[in-house]
Rosetta silent file (secondary structure, phi, psi, omega in degrees, C-alpha in Angstrom):
SEQUENCE: MRILKKIGKWFLILIGVFIAFILVVLLVIRINSSGEEEPFLDETGNVLPNSITTHEDMV
SCORE:     score description
SCORE:     0.000 S_00000001
   1 L     0.000  -43.196 -179.264  -14.091  -18.560  228.271 S_00000001
   2 H   -62.193  -39.334 -176.205  -15.216  -20.113  224.992 S_00000001
   3 H   -67.865  -33.353  175.260  -18.905  -19.448  225.698 S_00000001
   4 H   -65.698  -41.931 -177.248  -18.112  -15.686  226.224 S_00000001
   5 H   -66.245  -40.533  178.952  -16.343  -15.522  222.939 S_00000001
   6 H   -64.487  -47.443  178.141  -19.371  -17.206  221.123 S_00000001
   7 H   -58.478  -51.205  176.765  -21.828  -14.853  222.888 S_00000001
   8 H   -56.214  -42.842  176.372  -19.642  -11.807  221.936 S_00000001
   9 H   -61.025  -49.306  179.763  -19.338  -12.926  218.358 S_00000001
  10 H   -70.292  -23.786  177.627  -23.084  -13.322  217.942 S_00000001
  11 H   -70.998  -48.892  172.118  -23.750  -10.077  219.796 S_00000001
  12 H   -53.150  -43.079  177.437  -21.482   -8.251  217.195 S_00000001
  13 H   -54.927  -55.953  178.574  -23.219  -10.031  214.357 S_00000001
  14 H   -54.466  -40.180 -177.795  -26.659   -8.868  215.730 S_00000001
  15 H   -66.456  -40.169  179.548  -25.486   -5.399  216.199 S_00000001
  16 H   -68.051  -34.077  173.862  -24.108   -5.281  212.635 S_00000001
  17 H   -62.633  -45.449  177.261  -27.389   -6.697  211.169 S_00000001
  18 H   -53.556  -51.582  178.959  -29.259   -4.081  213.133 S_00000001
  19 H   -58.565  -50.095 -179.120  -27.028   -1.266  211.857 S_00000001
  20 H   -59.099  -45.616  178.106  -27.338   -2.568  208.250 S_00000001
  21 H   -63.978  -37.271  177.611  -31.136   -2.644  208.515 S_00000001
  22 H   -63.114  -46.516 -175.276  -31.368    0.988  209.803 S_00000001
  23 H   -59.794  -42.812  176.911  -29.079    2.012  206.977 S_00000001
  24 H   -68.629  -39.278  174.653  -31.277    0.341  204.317 S_00000001
  25 H   -51.552  -54.375 -176.747  -34.430    1.870  205.902 S_00000001
  26 H   -64.737  -41.929 -177.750  -32.864    5.340  205.759 S_00000001
  27 H   -63.983  -42.440  178.302  -31.663    4.755  202.153 S_00000001
  28 H   -72.617  -27.870  174.171  -35.222    3.743  201.000 S_00000001
  29 H   -70.546  -35.192 -178.549  -36.730    6.860  202.722 S_00000001
  30 H   -72.299  -38.376 -174.972  -34.059    9.092  201.033 S_00000001
  31 H   -71.320  -38.848 -178.929  -34.771    7.443  197.578 S_00000001
  32 H   -76.371  -11.028  179.571  -38.587    7.935  197.959 S_00000001
  33 L   -89.544  105.404 -171.916  -38.264   11.499  199.019 S_00000001
  34 L   -67.811  -32.860 -174.196  -38.544   13.576  195.842 S_00000001
  35 L    85.119   -7.501 -176.520  -37.766   16.924  197.605 S_00000001
  36 L  -109.791  141.902 -175.686  -40.366   18.640  195.375 S_00000001
  37 L   -86.875  151.363  173.809  -43.613   20.002  196.831 S_00000001
  38 L   -86.529  134.615  179.266  -46.993   19.450  195.297 S_00000001
  39 L   -65.825  156.803 -177.911  -48.759   22.593  194.264 S_00000001
  40 L   -75.988  133.177  176.688  -52.071   23.699  196.102 S_00000001
  41 E  -115.362  147.481  170.159  -55.143   22.657  194.123 S_00000001
  42 L   -88.078 -166.679 -167.248  -58.678   23.972  194.183 S_00000001
  43 L   -64.640  -26.104 -170.369  -61.903   21.780  194.367 S_00000001
  44 L   -96.365   -0.755 -177.657  -61.751   20.970  190.633 S_00000001
  45 L    89.000    5.524  178.650  -57.956   20.064  190.583 S_00000001
  46 L   -86.305  146.818  178.116  -56.559   23.170  188.987 S_00000001
  47 E   -70.070  127.160 -176.356  -53.435   24.690  190.307 S_00000001
  48 L   -76.135  129.852  178.993  -54.314   27.798  192.341 S_00000001
  49 L   -68.528  141.527  177.564  -52.663   30.885  190.817 S_00000001
  50 L    76.252    7.004 -179.063  -50.221   32.707  192.921 S_00000001
  51 L   -90.307  148.613 -176.153  -49.971   29.893  195.459 S_00000001
  52 L  -129.954  127.928  174.475  -46.630   29.051  196.928 S_00000001
  53 L  -101.383  142.131  174.665  -45.405   25.836  198.515 S_00000001
  54 L  -128.003  160.557 -179.523  -42.273   25.551  200.589 S_00000001
  55 L  -128.055  125.372  177.315  -40.156   22.762  201.877 S_00000001
  56 L  -124.210  132.895  178.964  -38.470   23.251  205.271 S_00000001
  57 L   -76.136  125.874  175.397  -36.125   20.876  206.826 S_00000001
  58 L   -85.634  115.279  174.635  -37.176   19.954  210.450 S_00000001
  59 L  -109.150    0.000    0.000  -34.097   19.717  212.624 S_00000001
């Protein structure tokens, strides 16, 4: 019975660490996502006039 309690305890700790890792990864992705799109550029690096960039969430 004690062995099962130890295994269960370590299993819960492992699941907690895994969930914390996933949350940290998602937070880093969210922080690095500016949400602003870069404009279209021509060959010389100038912004193309009347060019439109859009941002669409993929669900």
